[in-house]
C-alpha positions, 0 to 999 in steps of 0.5 A: 613867390608861392608854389601851389598845383592846379588841383589847389588852386581848383578849390578856389573855383566854386565850381562843383561839376564832377565833369571837369578836372582839379587841373581844369578848375585850378587852370581856370581859377589863375585865369580869371584871377591872373591880375592878383595872383601871377605876382606871387602865385607859381604853378607847380606839381603836387609835390611842391604845392605848399597847401596838398604837399603831394598827399593826392599821390600817395592815397593809395598806398595810405589805403592799402596800410589802413586797409591792412591794418583794419583788417582784424575788425568786422565793420561795416560802415566807416568815416574819414577825419584829418588834421590841416596843417596849419601852414595849409590852412593859412595859407588858404585862407590868405589866397581866399581873402586875396581874390574875394573867393570861399574854398573846398579846404585841404582837410575837406577835400582830402575826407572826401576822396580818400574817403571815397577810396576806402569805401571802393577798396574794402567795401564799406559804406561811410556814414556821416552819422554813426560809423563803426570806425572813423580814421583820422588822418595827420596829414603834417605826417600822414600818418593816422589813428582810427577810433572803433565805436564800442558795441552796445548790448541791451537786457535785464538781470536778475541778482540772486545773491546778497554778497556781490556788487552791480560794478566792478570797483576798477575797470580792470579783469578782476578774478572770482572774489572781486566778481560783480554784476558787470563783470559775470555779464560782461567778461563773456561778451567782452570775450565773445567780442574781441574787445578791449574793456567793457561797462555795465550802465545800469537802469539804477543800481541795488546796494551789494546786500539787496537781491534783484529778482522779479523781471529784472533790472534794465541793462547796457554793456559797452564793449570798447574795441570790439574786433567782432560785432556779429554776436550770437546772442543766444550763446552770449547768453548761455554763456553767461548765465553759466555762472555761480554767482546768482546772476542771470540775463534775459530779452539780450538784443544789440543796442547804442549809445543812445538807449545809455541814456535813456535807461540812465534817466528813467524812472520807474516804480519799484516794488520791494520785499523787507524782512524787519526786526523790532526792538520787542515783539511786534504790536501788528495793530501799530504797524498796520497803522504806520504802514497804512500811514505812509501809504500814498504819502511824501516822504523827505529824504535826505542823503542818507549817512551810508552813501554821504561821501559819495553823493550830494548832501540834499532833501529829496521828496519821494512817495510812498505808493503803499505799503502792505505787512505780510506777515508777522512773526515774533520780533520780525515781520515782511513787508512788501512796498510800492515807491517812487524811483529813487526811494531810500527804503532801508532809511524809510523803514528806519528813519536814518536817525531823523534824516527820513521823515516820516518813517516806518520807525517812526510811525511804529515808535520804536527803532527798527533794522531791516534784515534783508531787503530785495527788489522784487518788480520794477514797474517799466510799463506802468503796472 
């Protein structure tokens, strides 16, 4: 004989009228399917029920514990999830097959009732799409865990330095010697949000020795486990920009996870300024001819040797919009290049031992060495 309480029996009724109580639904099911159920189902109180095991009697107590545990978090929306005991799920399916009726699963009933209770007691709205906090209850042990949605802050950064990388080597606190764009931006934001960790998502990346100037690179800084969500972004800008590593941010705004995918997929032309050294005095006529030959042309770039250990060895086709020679002085010259997103500019100039063709070095007819490289503009507006 299986023991079920009337509310759990009512989950097989198919009745959705809120004016009818769970117990009334259960009595209706037992009466309607008496010939199929009375031989092996015996009504019981909730404590003895083999499906719910009395969990609905302790919702207020659990809500109090959850409310206390989440008291240190600032949030507006919440969602309840749960893990249902396998034996309860199997019994529900068995009864459903016997009486030929669909049922409202224990997990779904619990999520609905407990979510409504938390909404009332904590003054937080239930959000099924993108909640600030998800509370997950294990119905076997009546224990719970929670997941806090990351906080996302977007903006642009410039980097007037040739000796710090974009991201940390490891995602852990770092000292000044290990400074990165990620840590310079992330440490103040994580501290303000009282978060657990942080991660920089950039719209592309520049090499350690390349400055990021002009209108800056788009980024989104993700703070995991934030306890505070309503940050003063003007104050955050001030704190971040008060650093000695040449990193500055602008246009800070609250962002979201979908925006991370958007900026990572974005493909914009970029303009660069490079200082280049030839093997001897620069021949201006040959250099101008080489620059003209590459402007508006496609080049073929095999994965550069310097990144071959962490990039797929493939050939990429990129278009060089234009190359302009700004200044020539002895063995060096300065050039400005606008190129398609994803172009390896250093290799465009040097040729990378024949892995980039054609290259400026090949067109010029002599080896060329990049002394300094800056990103001077990202053409986000198609300009």
